[in-house]
C-alpha positions in Angstrom: -37.7 -59.0 38.3 -36.5 -57.5 35.0 -33.2 -55.6 35.2 -33.8 -51.9 35.8 -31.2 -50.8 33.2 -33.1 -52.9 30.6 -36.4 -51.1 31.6 -34.7 -47.7 31.4 -33.3 -48.4 28.0 -36.5 -49.7 26.6 -38.5 -46.7 27.8 -36.0 -44.1 26.7 -36.2 -45.5 23.2 -39.8 -44.5 23.3 -39.1 -40.9 24.1 -40.1 -39.4 20.8 -43.2 -41.5 20.6 -44.4 -40.6 24.1 -43.4 -36.9 24.5 -46.4 -35.6 22.5 -47.8 -32.1 22.7 -50.2 -31.7 25.6 -53.9 -31.6 24.6 -55.9 -28.4 25.2 -58.0 -28.4 28.4 -61.5 -29.8 27.8 -60.6 -31.3 24.4 -61.9 -34.7 25.3 -61.6 -36.2 21.9 -57.9 -35.2 21.8 -57.4 -36.6 25.3 -58.9 -39.9 24.2 -56.7 -40.1 21.1 -53.6 -39.3 23.1 -54.4 -41.8 25.7 -55.0 -44.6 23.2 -51.8 -43.7 21.4 -49.8 -43.8 24.6 -51.2 -47.2 25.6 -50.5 -48.6 22.1 -46.8 -47.5 22.3 -46.5 -49.0 25.8 -48.1 -52.3 24.8 -46.0 -52.6 21.7 -42.8 -52.1 23.8 -43.9 -55.1 25.9 -44.2 -53.0 29.1 -47.7 -54.3 29.9 -46.3 -57.8 30.3 -44.3 -56.5 33.3 -47.5 -55.3 34.8 -49.6 -58.3 33.8 -47.3 -61.3 33.6 -48.6 -64.6 32.2 -47.9 -66.3 35.5 -47.6 -65.1 39.0 -47.9 -61.6 40.5 -46.0 -58.7 39.0 -42.8 -57.6 40.6 -43.6 -54.4 42.5 -40.0 -53.3 42.0 -40.2 -53.7 38.3 -43.5 -51.8 38.1 -41.9 -49.0 40.1 -39.0 -48.9 37.7 -41.4 -48.6 34.7 -43.5 -45.9 36.4 -40.4 -43.7 37.3 -39.1 -43.8 33.7 -42.5 -43.3 32.1 -43.4 -40.4 34.4 -40.1 -38.6 33.6 -41.3 -38.6 29.9 -45.1 -38.3 30.1 -47.6 -38.2 32.9 -50.3 -39.5 30.5 -48.2 -42.5 29.6 -47.7 -43.2 33.3 -51.5 -43.0 33.9 -52.3 -45.3 31.0 -49.7 -47.9 32.2 -50.8 -48.0 35.8 -54.5 -48.1 35.0 -54.1 -51.4 33.2 -52.8 -52.7 36.5 -55.3 -51.0 38.8 -58.2 -52.0 36.5 -57.2 -55.7 36.6 -55.5 -56.3 39.9 -58.7 -57.3 41.7 -59.4 -59.8 38.8 -55.9 -61.3 39.2 -56.4 -61.5 43.0 -60.0 -62.7 43.3 -61.5 -63.4 39.9 -62.6 -66.9 38.7 -60.5 -68.7 36.2 -63.0 -67.8 33.5 -62.9 -64.1 34.3 -59.1 -64.1 34.4 -58.9 -65.9 31.0 -61.4 -63.5 29.5 -59.8 -60.2 30.5 -56.2 -60.5 31.6 -54.6 -61.5 28.3 -56.5 -58.8 26.5 -55.4 -56.2 29.0 -51.8 -57.4 28.8 -51.8 -56.9 25.0 -53.5 -53.5 25.3 -56.5 -54.8 23.4 -58.9 -53.6 26.1 -58.4 -50.4 28.3 -59.2 -50.9 31.9 -60.2 -48.8 34.9 -61.0 -49.0 38.6 -64.2 -47.5 39.9 -63.9 -46.8 43.6 -64.5 -43.1 44.2 -67.9 -41.6 44.6 -69.2 -38.0 45.3 -69.4 -38.8 49.0 -66.8 -41.6 49.1 -63.2 -40.7 48.5 -60.7 -41.5 51.4 -63.6 -43.2 53.2 -64.3 -46.3 51.2 -66.8 -47.3 53.9 -69.0 -44.5 52.5 -69.5 -46.2 49.1 -73.2 -46.0 48.3 -73.4 -47.7 44.9 -75.7 -50.7 45.4 -75.5 -54.2 43.9 -78.8 -55.9 44.7 -79.0 -59.7 44.1 -81.7 -60.7 41.7 -81.5 -64.5 41.0 -78.3 -65.2 39.0 -77.7 -61.4 38.5 -76.9 -58.3 40.4 -78.6 -55.0 39.7 -76.3 -52.0 40.1 -77.3 -48.4 40.8 -75.2 -45.5 41.7 -72.6 -42.9 40.6 -68.8 -43.1 40.5 -66.6 -40.0 40.0 -63.0 -39.1 39.2 -62.7 -42.3 37.3 -59.6 -42.3 35.1 -60.3 -43.8 31.6 -64.0 -43.1 31.9 -65.4 -43.2 28.4 -62.5 -45.2 26.8 -62.3 -48.2 29.1 -63.8 -51.5 28.0 -63.7 -52.9 31.5 -64.2 -51.4 35.0 -63.4 -53.1 38.2 -66.2 -51.7 40.3 -66.9 -51.7 44.0 -70.5 -51.6 45.3 -72.5 -52.4 48.4 -74.1 -55.8 48.6 -74.8 -55.9 52.3 -77.7 -54.4 54.1 -75.7 -51.7 55.9 -76.0 -48.2 54.5 -72.3 -47.5 55.2 -69.2 -49.1 56.6 -66.5 -51.5 55.4 -68.7 -54.6 55.7 -70.9 -55.5 52.8 -68.7 -54.2 50.0 -68.1 -56.4 47.0 -66.1 -56.2 43.8 -67.2 -56.8 40.2 -65.8 -57.0 36.7 -68.1 -54.7 34.8 -67.9 -54.5 31.0 -68.3 -51.0 29.6 -71.0 -52.1 27.2 -73.3 -53.3 30.1 -76.8 -51.8 29.6 -77.5 -49.1 32.1 -73.9 -48.0 32.4 -73.1 -44.5 31.0 -70.5 -41.8 31.3 -72.5 -39.0 33.0 -70.0 -36.3 32.3 -66.3 -35.8 31.5 -64.2 -33.8 33.8 -61.4 -31.4 33.0 -58.4 -31.6 35.4 -55.1 -29.8 35.6 -53.1 -32.6 33.9 -55.3 -33.6 31.0 -56.3 -37.3 30.6 -59.6 -39.1 30.2 -61.5 -38.9 33.5 -65.1 -38.6 34.3 -68.2 -39.7 36.1 -70.1 -43.0 35.6 -73.8 -43.5 36.2 -75.2 -47.0 36.8 -79.0 -47.3 36.4 -80.4 -50.7 36.6 -77.2 -52.4 35.3 -77.8 -56.2 35.2 -74.6 -58.0 35.7 -74.2 -61.8 36.0 -73.4 -63.0 39.5 -70.4 -64.8 38.0 -68.9 -61.4 37.4 -68.4 -60.9 41.1 -64.7 -61.0 42.3 -64.3 -63.0 45.4 -67.2 -63.6 47.9 -69.8 -61.1 48.9 -68.5 -58.8 51.5 -64.8 -59.2 50.5 -64.7 -56.0 48.5 -63.0 -53.8 51.1 -60.2 -56.3 51.7 -59.7 -56.7 48.0 -59.5 -53.0 47.5 -56.9 -52.6 50.3 -54.8 -55.4 48.9 -54.8 -53.7 45.5 -54.0 -50.3 46.9 -51.2 -51.7 49.2 -49.4 -53.1 46.1 -49.8 -50.0 44.0 -49.0 -47.3 46.6 -45.2 -47.6 46.3 -45.6 -47.3 42.6 -47.3 -43.9 43.0 -44.1 -42.9 44.9 -42.1 -44.2 42.0 -44.1 -42.0 39.6 -43.4 -39.1 41.9 -39.7 -39.8 41.6 -40.0 -39.8 37.9 -41.6 -36.3 37.9 -39.0 -35.1 40.4 -36.0 -36.6 38.5 -37.1 -34.7 35.3 -37.6 -31.5 37.3 -34.1 -31.8 38.7 -32.7 -32.4 35.3 -34.5 -29.3 33.9 -33.5 -27.2 36.9 -29.8 -28.0 36.7 -29.8 -27.4 32.9 -31.5 -24.0 33.4 -29.1 -23.1 36.2 -26.1 -23.6 33.9 -27.7 -21.9 30.9 -29.3 -18.8 32.6 -27.0 -15.8 33.3 -27.8 -13.0 35.7 -25.5 -10.3 37.1 -22.8 -11.4 34.7 -22.6 -15.1 35.5 -24.5 -18.4 35.5 -27.1 -18.6 38.2 -25.6 -22.0 39.0 -22.7 -20.0 40.7 -25.1 -18.5 43.3 -25.1 -20.2 46.6 -28.9 -19.9 46.9 -29.3 -22.0 43.7 -26.7 -24.5 44.8 -28.5 -25.0 48.0 -31.8 -25.6 46.2 -30.2 -28.2 43.8 -28.5 -30.0 46.8 -31.8 -30.2 48.7 -33.7 -31.4 45.6 -31.1 -34.2 45.0 -31.3 -35.4 48.7 -35.1 -35.4 48.7 -35.2 -37.4 45.5 -32.6 -40.0 46.7 -34.5 -40.4 50.0 -37.8 -40.9 48.2 -36.2 -43.6 45.9 -34.9 -45.4 48.9 -38.3 -45.5 50.6 -40.0 -46.7 47.4 -37.4 -49.4 46.9 -37.7 -50.6 50.4 -41.5 -50.9 50.2 -41.3 -52.7 46.9 -38.8 -55.2 48.3 -41.0 -56.0 51.3 -44.0 -56.6 49.0 -42.0 -58.7 46.6 -40.5 -60.9 49.3 -43.8 -61.5 51.1 -43.1 -59.6 54.3 -45.9 -59.4 56.9 -48.9 -57.4 55.8 -48.6 -54.8 58.5 -45.0 -54.1 57.6 -45.9 -53.9 53.9 -48.8 -51.6 54.5 -46.7 -49.2 56.7 -43.8 -49.2 54.2 -46.1 -48.5 51.3 -47.7 -45.6 53.1 -44.4 -44.2 54.0 -43.1 -44.5 50.5 -46.2 -42.8 49.0 -46.3 -40.1 51.6 -42.7 -39.0 51.5 -42.1 -39.5 47.7 -45.2 -37.5 46.7 -44.6 -34.7 49.2 -40.9 -34.5 48.2 -41.7 -34.5 44.5 -44.0 -31.6 45.0 -41.2 -29.6 46.7 -38.7 -30.6 44.0 -40.9 -29.5 41.2 -41.8 -26.3 43.0 -38.1 -25.5 43.4 -37.5 -26.3 39.7 -40.2 -23.7 38.8 -38.5 -21.2 41.1 -35.2 -21.7 39.4 -36.7 -21.2 36.0 -38.4 -18.0 37.1 -41.1 -16.7 34.8 -40.3 -19.4 32.2 -41.3 -22.0 34.8 -44.9 -20.8 34.8 -45.3 -20.5 31.1 -47.8 -22.9 29.6 -46.1 -25.6 27.6 -42.8 -25.5 29.5 -41.7 -28.9 30.9 -41.6 -27.8 34.5 -44.9 -26.0 34.2 -46.4 -29.3 33.0 -44.7 -31.2 35.8 -46.1 -28.7 38.4 -49.6 -29.6 37.3 -49.0 -33.3 36.9 -47.3 -33.9 40.3 -50.1 -32.4 42.4 -52.7 -35.2 42.0 -50.3 -37.8 43.4 -50.8 -36.4 46.9 -54.5 -37.1 46.6 -55.2 -40.3 44.6 -54.9 -43.8 46.1 -55.0 -42.3 49.5 -54.3 -38.7 50.4 -51.1 -37.7 52.3 -53.3 -37.3 55.4 -54.6 -40.9 55.0 -51.0 -42.2 54.7 -50.1 -40.5 58.0 -53.1 -42.1 59.7 -52.0 -45.6 58.3 -48.5 -45.1 59.6 -49.5 -43.8 63.0 -52.1 -46.5 63.5 -49.5 -49.2 62.6 -46.9 -47.8 65.0 -49.3 -47.3 67.9 -50.8 -50.7 67.5 -47.6 -52.7 66.9 -45.1 -50.5 68.7 -42.8 -51.1 65.8 -40.3 -48.4 64.9 
């Protein structure tokens, strides 16, 4: 694990390079350029080596430290960083030596942009509803289907894609994972999407994509387990990103409270504002503790059930707390807080998606409850 103060110092030195003006909604060319710039800055600073070490698994605690610092500066930079991990984690876990040698060093250098293709129009929280098919045809698979809300769609050179290889129409059984190069014939970006926090995201269409069978990750039918292993390791890092957004919001709110005067004095002197700031600080500290605990359990090889429960708790609490903290920061800013281009207005839009992706807050509650009711552990 790399020292957290070293990570913080390294990222803070990138502040001027990463805090770029936000792109206009729907300007996909500008989004792509900003995303590539952010990844280049991150790669040059050596941060991708933390996410994709030459040997062994990445330290979850170190990845959390990077995400918190990056998110406090730029939501886009945080997305570009973590997608290099999400887009390659299944390869690191289950890929052949040849696949790992082909893709992992390039991703660690930032030479190739990666993405993970799980979500479909009818398969979000329910991965068992994945309908994209991968039919075996000799030494190849033929892939057909649609993936949606895929971050880095259109700029990725590699997608880790999950498709159905079994005979069942639905269910967890029969899912498999693949390393799919973006230049595979029959793969196209069907449309780009415009979301509240601009970044490259869109829909993929697969129509008769022929992919060598050697591109499969793990055995047929192992896709669901692979996906869950990836998500379990990255869920605490979503909580860390939430802490980054929340930390920046708290900084902005306290600065505003000291600078803004109403009724002849700083609004920081009003009890209502002081209570808000106190609550925000407590929520943030509690979130950091849960994230840190989940990271430690994963890094020390604790039992899978305990890791999964801790990861779900960290993501649930940290993302919900960050939403409250950012909302309070907007309230403290008043009208300024909802003015397009202000830091807390941007944070308000960026923080919202964290309660949805990589398992909604509702799904995290189900994971926690199922674990407690089955194991009886408290």
